[in-house]
Backbone as a ProteinNet text record, in pm:
[ID]
protein_1_A
[PRIMARY]
MPEEESILRRGLEAFAELGYDRASARELARRLGVSHNFINDRYGSKAAFWRAVIDSALGAQLVGLPQPDPELDDAECLRMLIAGFYRAAVETPLIGRIFVDEFSRDTERLDYLYEGYIAPTLQLLLPSVERLVAAGRMASVPRDVLFFAVIPPVSGMLDGPLARRLGRAEAATPEQLTATAEALAALVVNGLLATGGTAGR
[TERTIARY]
-3034.3	-2930	-2925.9	-2941.3	-2935.1	-2798.9	-2797.1	-2671	-2591	-2458.7	-2369.3	-2411.9	-2448	-2487.9	-2608.3	-2704.9	-2824.1	-2789.3	-2699.6	-2657.5	-2593.2	-2503.9	-2433.3	-2527	-2621.5	-2717.5	-2805.8	-2854.6	-2937.8	-2856.2	-2729.8	-2643.3	-2625.9	-2610	-2597.9	-2724.8	-2840	-2967.1	-2977.8	-2935.1	-2945.3	-2850.9	-2725.8	-2630.8	-2672.1	-2727.7	-2770.9	-2888.4	-2979.8	-3097.8	-3068	-2991.3	-2972.8	-2843.5	-2743.9	-2611.3	-2540.3	-2410.2	-2331.8	-2369.1	-2377.5	-2397.3	-2533.1	-2636.1	-2771.1	-2795.6	-2709.7	-2725.3	-2657.6	-2726.6	-2670.4	-2660.4	-2576.3	-2560.6	-2693.9	-2773.1	-2903.6	-2999.4	-2999.2	-3087.2	-3042.5	-2911.2	-2862	-2903.9	-2888.6	-2926.2	-3074.5	-3157.1	-3301.4	-3330.5	-3263.7	-3287.3	-3230	-3122.9	-3063.3	-3136.7	-3217.8	-3287.7	-3195.6	-3100.7	-3003.2	-3000.4	-2924.4	-2913	-2833.4	-2850.9	-2791.7	-2639.4	-2579.8	-2432.1	-2374.5	-2458.9	-2413.4	-2301.9	-2316.8	-2218.8	-2081.8	-2079.8	-1950.5	-1891.2	-1976.1	-1925.9	-1874.3	-1944.9	-1908.1	-1799.3	-1812.6	-1724.2	-1626.7	-1652.7	-1562.5	-1608.2	-1677.8	-1724.8	-1818.7	-1891.6	-1977	-1892.4	-1776.6	-1689.1	-1641	-1605.5	-1560	-1674.7	-1795.8	-1911.9	-1935.5	-1922.1	-1938.1	-1836.9	-1712.7	-1610.9	-1645.6	-1697.9	-1737.5	-1851.8	-1945.2	-2056.6	-2004.5	-1914.1	-1857.6	-1780.1	-1697.3	-1619.3	-1709.5	-1818	-1911.3	-1977	-2011.8	-2082.2	-1988.6	-1866.7	-1778.5	-1664.6	-1631.3	-1517.4	-1534.4	-1647	-1671.7	-1687.3	-1744.9	-1762.9	-1628.5	-1532.2	-1400.2	-1330.4	-1338.9	-1275.4	-1339.2	-1470	-1541	-1531.9	-1468	-1454.4	-1368.4	-1401.7	-1318.5	-1177.5	-1083.1	-943	-903.5	-808.5	-764.8	-720.7	-760.8	-727.9	-626.2	-501.3	-398.2	-427.5	-521	-555.8	-650.4	-714.6	-813.1	-748.5	-806.8	-771.8	-798.3	-716.5	-730.2	-866.8	-923.8	-1056.2	-1161.1	-1151.2	-1245.8	-1224.3	-1099.4	-1069	-1127.5	-1114.7	-1169.2	-1320.8	-1384.8	-1530.2	-1571.9	-1498.5	-1529.9	-1517.6	-1411.4	-1389.8	-1498.8	-1533.2	-1634.4	-1771.6	-1803.7	-1931	-1937.6	-1825.7	-1822.1	-1847	-1790.6	-1814.1	-1961.5	-2023.5	-2164.3	-2252.7	-2219.4	-2299.1	-2286.2	-2164.7	-2144.1	-2223.7	-2238.3	-2312.8	-2457.7	-2513.2	-2652.3	-2671.2	-2566.9	-2576.8	-2573	-2521.5	-2513.3	-2562.3	-2689.4	-2737.6	-2730.8	-2741	-2737.5	-2600.8	-2496.2	-2362.8	-2358.2	-2431.3	-2433.4	-2481.5	-2580.2	-2632.3	-2529.3	-2456.1	-2350.9	-2240.3	-2203.4	-2099.6	-2140.3	-2263.4	-2309.5	-2293	-2323.8	-2314.3	-2168.8	-2082.7	-1945	-1852.2	-1880.8	-1789.1	-1772.5	-1870.1	-1862.3	-1804.3	-1757.8	-1706.3	-1560.3	-1476.2	-1334.4	-1314.5	-1331	-1330.2	-1240	-1217.3	-1145	-1224.4	-1356.2	-1438.1	-1411.1	-1396.3	-1363.2	-1224.6	-1130.5	-998.2	-1011.2	-1097.3	-1115.2	-1172.4	-1273.5	-1333.3	-1231.6	-1156.8	-1061.7	-950.2	-887.9	-772.3	-811.1	-927.5	-965.5	-1037.7	-1108.8	-1196.4	-1185.1	-1179.2	-1176.4	-1042.8	-932.4	-800.1	-775.1	-807.3	-786.5	-869.9	-991.5	-1073.9	-1011.8	-963.4	-897.3	-771.4	-700.4	-577.4	-604.8	-725.3	-760.9	-774.3	-822.2	-849	-725.1	-636.4	-531.1	-435.2	-392.2	-299.1	-356.4	-482	-544.4	-555.9	-594.9	-607.4	-473.1	-366.1	-234.4	-187.5	-215.4	-174.7	-257.8	-385.8	-469.6	-421.8	-382.6	-329.9	-198.9	-110.4	19.8	3.4	-101.8	-126.3	-201.2	-236.1	-308.2	-455.1	-507.4	-649.2	-737.4	-676	-750	-667.1	-732.6	-661	-621	-507.9	-466.8	-557.2	-618	-706.3	-661.1	-679	-644.2	-723.4	-666.1	-729.9	-867.5	-885.2	-1016.2	-1120.1	-1079.6	-1172.5	-1210.9	-1112.5	-1140.4	-1239.7	-1216.5	-1305	-1448.5	-1464.2	-1599.4	-1663	-1582.9	-1640.6	-1696.2	-1631.2	-1667.3	-1771.4	-1758.4	-1839.1	-1982.5	-2008.9	-2147.4	-2249.6	-2212.9	-2314.4	-2368.6	-2299.1	-2350.5	-2489.8	-2524.1	-2658.6	-2765.2	-2728.4	-2821.9	-2859.6	-2775.3	-2805.9	-2887.2	-2883	-2936.2	-3063.2	-3083.8	-3197.3	-3324.2	-3378.3	-3493.3	-3614.9	-3662.5	-3782.5	-3766.1	-3650.4	-3627.8	-3613.8	-3540.1	-3521.4	-3655.4	-3748.2	-3880.3	-3955.5	-3940.1	-4005	-3944.5	-3819.8	-3753.2	-3773.7	-3853.2	-3888.9	-3843	-3766.4	-3722.9	-3841.7	-3837	-3944	-3956.1	-4078.4	-4105.5	-4016.2	-4005	-3921.6	-3815.1	-3705.1	-3598.1	-3536.3	-3517.8	-3458.2	-3306.7	-3239.8	-3093.2	-3033.5	-3096.5	-3046.9	-3059.4	-3171.4	-3190.1	-3090.4	-3063.3	-2966.7	-2825.3	-2794.2	-2664.1	-2651.1	-2758.9	-2756.4	-2739.8	-2803.6	-2788.9	-2644.6	-2583.8	-2443.9	-2353.2	-2376.2	-2294.3	-2311.6	-2436.7	-2463.8	-2400.2	-2409.9	-2348.4	-2196.2	-2137.7	-1992.4	-1947.2	-2019.4	-1983.3	-1993.4	-2097.9	-2116.9	-2000.7	-1961.9	-1852	-1720.5	-1689.9	-1563.2	-1560.4	-1671	-1675.2	-1652.8	-1707.3	-1686.6	-1541.3	-1477.4	-1336	-1249.4	-1280.1	-1201.3	-1220.6	-1339.5	-1365.3	-1274.7	-1224.3	-1135.7	-997.7	-969	-836.3	-807.3	-911.7	-893.4	-872.2	-899.4	-883.7	-753.1	-675.4	-550.5	-458.9	-404.6	-309.9	-373.2	-508.1	-572.6	-574.1
1069	1160.5	1280.4	1401.6	1519	1530.5	1588.6	1611	1718.7	1717.9	1810.4	1956	1992.9	2131.2	2171.1	2079.5	2106.3	2117.6	2032.2	2035.6	2170.3	2215.3	2340.8	2460.8	2454.6	2565.5	2573.7	2459.3	2459.9	2501.5	2461.4	2505.5	2656.3	2714.2	2859.2	2927.1	2874.8	2931.3	2923.6	2811.1	2793.6	2887.9	2896.3	2986	3131.6	3167.4	3305.6	3340.8	3246.7	3273.9	3267.5	3168.2	3141.6	3199.5	3222.9	3253.2	3124.4	3133.1	3012	2946.1	3023.1	2965	2897.1	2956.2	2899.5	2783.9	2769.1	2659.4	2534.7	2467.8	2347.3	2236.4	2137.7	2025.1	1953.6	1944.1	1876.8	1956.9	2091.3	2174.5	2174	2177.4	2170.5	2038.1	1929.1	1798.9	1796	1854.9	1858.5	1934.9	2049.8	2131.2	2067.9	1991.9	1924.6	1796.3	1745.8	1619.6	1500.1	1505	1397.1	1353.2	1248.1	1199.3	1298.2	1289.4	1389.9	1385.7	1273.9	1266.2	1283.9	1322.7	1335.2	1438.6	1556.4	1664.1	1622	1558.9	1512.6	1403.3	1313.2	1203.9	1254.9	1351	1398.8	1505.7	1599.9	1717.1	1720.7	1644.8	1640.1	1722	1833.6	1920	2025	2093	2203	2314.6	2341.8	2447.8	2416.4	2290.8	2252	2260.8	2227.1	2240.4	2387.1	2477.1	2620.7	2668.2	2623.2	2662.8	2610.6	2489.2	2433.9	2515.1	2557.6	2640.3	2773.7	2836.2	2965	2949.3	2846	2824.9	2802.7	2729.6	2705.1	2833.8	2920.4	3043.7	3151.1	3158.8	3270.7	3236.5	3109.2	3071.7	3114.7	3078.3	3114.6	3265.3	3329	3474.6	3544.8	3500.5	3563.1	3543	3421.7	3392.8	3476.5	3500.6	3571.7	3723.2	3778.7	3924.1	3974.5	4091.8	4146	4171.7	4154.5	4179.2	4320.1	4382	4516.2	4519.4	4623.2	4639.8	4753.3	4721.6	4826.6	4930.9	4902.6	4998.4	5107	5081.8	5176.4	5279.3	5398.5	5496.3	5434.5	5467.6	5402.7	5427.1	5544.8	5572.8	5483.8	5467.5	5381.7	5235.7	5196.6	5059.1	5031.2	5127.7	5111.2	5099.2	5182.7	5175.3	5038.6	4986.7	4857.4	4745.1	4748.8	4644.2	4647	4765.8	4776.6	4736.2	4776.8	4737.2	4585.6	4523.6	4378.3	4311	4367.5	4313.9	4324.9	4439.2	4457.3	4361.1	4342.8	4249.3	4107.3	4069.7	3935.4	3915.7	4022.7	4011.9	3976.5	4019.4	3988.1	3837.6	3769.8	3626.4	3545.3	3603.6	3531.6	3622.6	3662.5	3760.2	3710.6	3578.9	3528.4	3548.1	3557.2	3579.9	3711.6	3811.6	3940.8	3928.7	3842.7	3824.5	3753.7	3660.6	3592.5	3691.2	3776.8	3876.2	3968.3	4015.1	4104.8	4037.5	3909.6	3835.9	3814.6	3787.5	3749.8	3869	3982.7	4096.2	4152.5	4130	4185.7	4086	3970.5	3866.5	3838.1	3836	3807.2	3656.6	3587.9	3441.9	3389.7	3259	3194.1	3204.1	3213.8	3227.6	3362.1	3467.6	3598	3592.8	3526.2	3508.3	3439.6	3338.8	3262.9	3352.5	3432.4	3523.7	3627.9	3681.8	3787.5	3734.8	3625.3	3575.5	3517.6	3453.9	3385.5	3472.4	3575.3	3649.3	3801	3855.4	4001.6	4057.4	4003.4	4053.3	4038.3	3923	3913.6	4013.5	4043.1	4141.7	4280.3	4314.8	4444.1	4454.3	4344.2	4347	4381	4351.9	4391.9	4543.6	4607.2	4751	4835.3	4785.8	4869.8	4928.9	4855.5	4919.4	5045.4	5041.4	5161.2	5272.3	5234.8	5334.9	5400.5	5321.6	5376	5470.6	5438.4	5527.7	5656.1	5644.8	5765.4	5856.7	5798	5877.5	5943.6	5866.6	5921.1	6035.1	6028.8	6133.8	6252.9	6246.6	6355.8	6361	6253.7	6250.2	6194.7	6136.9	6079.9	6099.5	6133.9	6146.1	6007.6	6002.6	5877.3	5848.9	5730.3	5692.5	5557.8	5532.6	5401.6	5290.4	5171.9	5060	5030.1	5044.3	5014.9	5115.6	5243.2	5343.6	5311.9	5271.4	5232.7	5116.5	5015.8	4899.7	4940.8	5022.7	5058.4	5163	5225.4	5311.6	5229.3	5115.3	5035	4928.3	4860.7	4741.7	4770	4858.3	4874.9	4907.9	4984.3	5010	4884.8	4771	4648.7	4615	4666.3	4642.5	4698.5	4798.4	4851.9	4751.9	4650.2	4543.8	4431.8	4421.1	4303.3	4327.7	4447.3	4471.4	4498.6	4389.2	4402	4467.7	4422.6	4484.8	4633.8	4675.1	4818.1	4892.2	4831.8	4897.5	4922.3	4827.3	4846.6	4960.4	4973.6	5086.2	5220.8	5214.2	5335.8	5361.8	5276.2	5303.2	5203.3	5099.5	5001.5	4918.1	4876.2	4793.1	4663.1	4609.5	4488.6	4373.1	4353	4244.3	4304.8	4347.2	4409.7	4307.2	4346.4	4258.6	4256.1	4155.9	4156.3	4284.5	4338.1	4462.2	4578.3	4581.5	4687.9	4675.6	4552.7	4532	4567.4	4537.3	4576.8	4728.4	4796	4942.7	4997.9	4932.6	4975	4956.7	4843	4817.8	4924.3	4958.7	5060.7	5196.3	5231	5360.3	5367.9	5259.2	5257.1	5270.3	5196.5	5200.9	5340.5	5404.2	5539.3	5636.4	5619.9	5707.2	5693	5568.8	5543.9	5599.5	5570.9	5617.5	5769.3	5830.9	5977.5	6038.4	5972.7	6021	6009.2	5897.5	5880.5	5980.7	6004.3	6100	6241.9	6270.8	6406	6440.8	6336.8	6363.2	6407	6392.7	6432.2	6578.1	6660.6	6803.4	6844.9	6752.4	6787	6735.6	6663.9	6607.8	6720	6704.4	6801	6915.6	6923.9	7032.9	7003.6
1288.6	1330.9	1237.1	1288.3	1200.3	1134	1015.3	946.5	1018.9	994	1063.6	1044.8	923	895.9	979.4	991.7	1071.8	1219.5	1267.4	1408.1	1441	1354	1380.6	1368.9	1276.7	1263.8	1387.5	1434.8	1555.8	1677.8	1680.3	1789.2	1788.7	1670.5	1659.3	1710.9	1673.4	1719.7	1871.6	1928.3	2073.8	2148	2105	2171.9	2156.4	2041.2	2019.4	2109.7	2128.8	2210.5	2360	2401.4	2543.7	2601.3	2516.4	2567.4	2604.9	2620.6	2645.4	2778	2883.7	3016.2	3030.1	2972.4	2985.2	2889	2790	2694.2	2751.4	2839.8	2901.2	2796.7	2826.3	2734.7	2715	2821.4	2810.8	2722.7	2741.2	2659.2	2513.7	2492	2355.3	2289.6	2362.2	2307.3	2272.2	2358.9	2331.7	2203	2185.9	2066.7	1940.9	1957	1842.4	1806.3	1899.1	1875.5	1883.3	1978.4	1993.1	2139.3	2167.8	2305.2	2389	2522.7	2611.3	2611.2	2572.7	2572.2	2431.3	2336.1	2196.8	2182.7	2244.6	2225.9	2277.3	2394.9	2447.7	2360	2310.1	2227	2092.9	2032.2	1898.1	1902.3	1997.6	1996.7	2114.1	2217.3	2331.8	2449.8	2425.2	2532.6	2473.9	2561.7	2516	2457.3	2518.7	2468.6	2327.1	2302.5	2168.4	2068.1	2113.2	2025	1990.9	2089.2	2064.9	1960.2	1971.9	1873.9	1734.8	1726.5	1596.8	1536.2	1620.3	1574.3	1520	1594.8	1553.3	1423.1	1412.1	1290.1	1170.2	1190.9	1081.1	1034.3	1128.8	1094.5	1040.8	1095.2	1063	968.2	956.6	872.8	728.1	669.4	529.8	515.9	616.1	611.7	604.7	686.2	686.6	552.4	498.9	370.3	259.4	271.3	166.9	172.2	275.5	282.7	167	112.2	4.5	53.4	-36.1	-3.1	-48.4	21.3	-18.8	-164.9	-235.3	-376.3	-389.5	-426.2	-434.2	-541	-631.6	-736.9	-686.5	-572.1	-520.7	-428.8	-424.8	-322.4	-185.3	-87.4	44	107.1	88.5	145.1	79.6	-52.1	-123.3	-86.2	-69.1	-27.8	110.1	201.2	335.4	330.1	247.3	233	178.5	79.9	20.7	123.9	203.9	304	411.4	458.1	563.3	509.7	387	327.2	312.1	274.5	263.4	397.1	503.3	637.3	674.2	643.7	676.3	595.7	469.8	388.8	442.5	483.1	537.7	666.3	745.9	871.5	847.2	733.4	701.3	685.4	637.8	613.1	741.8	850	977.9	1090.4	1088.5	1186.7	1330.9	1352.3	1489.4	1554.9	1473.1	1527.6	1603	1553.6	1621.8	1764.7	1788.2	1924.3	2012	1953.9	2029.7	2065.2	1969.4	1996.4	2111.3	2109.3	2216.1	2351.5	2357.3	2483.4	2524.8	2427.5	2460	2478.8	2415.7	2421.5	2562.3	2648.9	2784.1	2884	2836.9	2926.8	2893.4	2994.3	2974.5	2984.4	2872	2871.3	2760.4	2762	2653.2	2523.1	2532.9	2411.2	2343.8	2424.4	2366.3	2302.4	2367.7	2306.9	2171.3	2165.2	2041	1931.3	1966.1	1869	1824.1	1919.4	1886.3	1795.7	1837.6	1763.4	1627.8	1622.7	1499.9	1399.3	1447.2	1357.2	1367.3	1488.6	1502.3	1456	1507.5	1468.7	1318.6	1256.3	1111.1	1031.4	1078.1	1009	1020.3	1140.6	1158.4	1072.6	1056.1	976.9	831	781.9	646.9	635.6	745	741.9	770.3	857.6	913.5	810.8	707.2	613.1	548.7	507.3	448.1	551.5	675	781.3	807.6	816.1	845.8	736.1	610.5	501.4	501.6	533.9	541.7	654.3	766.5	878.2	837.8	773.6	732.4	632.7	550.4	450.6	509.3	638.4	701.3	667	610.1	571.5	683	784.3	896.6	1022.3	1130.4	1257	1306.9	1374.6	1436.6	1556.3	1555.9	1666.5	1720.5	1848.8	1904.8	1836	1835.2	1766.7	1823	1955.6	2012.9	1964.6	1947.4	1897.7	1752.9	1673.6	1535.5	1530.9	1614.7	1616.1	1648.2	1752.7	1793.7	1703	1617.4	1514.5	1399.3	1371.1	1254.3	1285.7	1400.2	1425.1	1469.4	1566.8	1612.2	1502.8	1396.2	1293.3	1225	1243.8	1182.9	1235.2	1354.7	1407.7	1314	1233.7	1135.9	1028.9	1011.2	915.6	978.4	1112.3	1178.6	1258	1309.3	1399.2	1319.5	1260.6	1172.5	1234.7	1351.1	1409.7	1434.9	1487.7	1511.3	1378.4	1283.9	1153.8	1085.7	1098.1	1036.2	1103	1233.6	1302.1	1260.2	1213.7	1169	1019.8	954.8	816.5	713.6	753	653.9	607.3	481.4	426.3	505.2	512.9	590.8	546.9	415.9	364.2	273.5	333.6	256.5	161.7	36.5	-63.4	-44.9	-102.9	-97.4	-154.4	-259.3	-318.4	-219.9	-146.7	-47.7	66.9	110.8	218.2	171.5	46.2	-7.9	-9.3	-50.5	-51	90	188.4	327.8	374.3	338	375.2	315.4	188.6	123.2	191	225	288.5	426.5	504.2	636.2	626.3	532.6	517	477	384.4	342.9	460	541.5	656.5	755.5	782.1	876.4	823.2	697.8	640.1	632	591.7	586.2	724.4	827.4	963.7	1006.4	969.6	1002.7	928.5	802.2	723.8	773.5	825.1	875.5	993	1062.3	1176.9	1132	1000.8	954.1	976.1	963.4	980.2	1125	1219.5	1361.3	1419	1337.2	1389	1434.6	1552.7	1606.2	1680.9	1680.9	1756.1	1905.2
[MASK]
+++++++++++++++++++++++++++++++++++++++++++++++++++++++++++++++++++++++++++++++++++++++++++++++++++++++++++++++++++++++++++++++++++++++++++++++++++++++++++++++++++++++++++++++++++++++++++++++++++++++++

């Protein structure tokens, strides 16, 4: 019987490759190397197994995100938080593929991702954003616009084959990926701050 960590890792690989609907209980069991009724016996259902996979992949990532530092300027704090999110994404690249699949579907799984992980991540950013807006350093933007300004650049950390075609080294070191996360975060924050001058136009 594979250990729990191995089961959840293989489950993550299967959901990332196949998507939820195509990852049948039988196919999951085959990839996990277990009996066909193992998932129902251990987790209760495929949906519960999917949630366990997501919690295993994202739980530690959420806990490990940097916390707002009241000593920092809000723009610098925002850059630090976004860079931390990008660095964390490198540790769980398969999650990005699951997100792409789930973001376009109005399902209980999207509710689970939003309530458990997306909303808490946004809550880390919002206080700094609100103070920057109040100070006139950033234009007020709807929350959905803020989300899509911050999240899509994470693909720059994950799309290895395309990134290599665009000039990234074949085997990027952790230091290089950290530098990429910092550069992406600075680019995003600078873009958000640049909108401050357009507020009210």
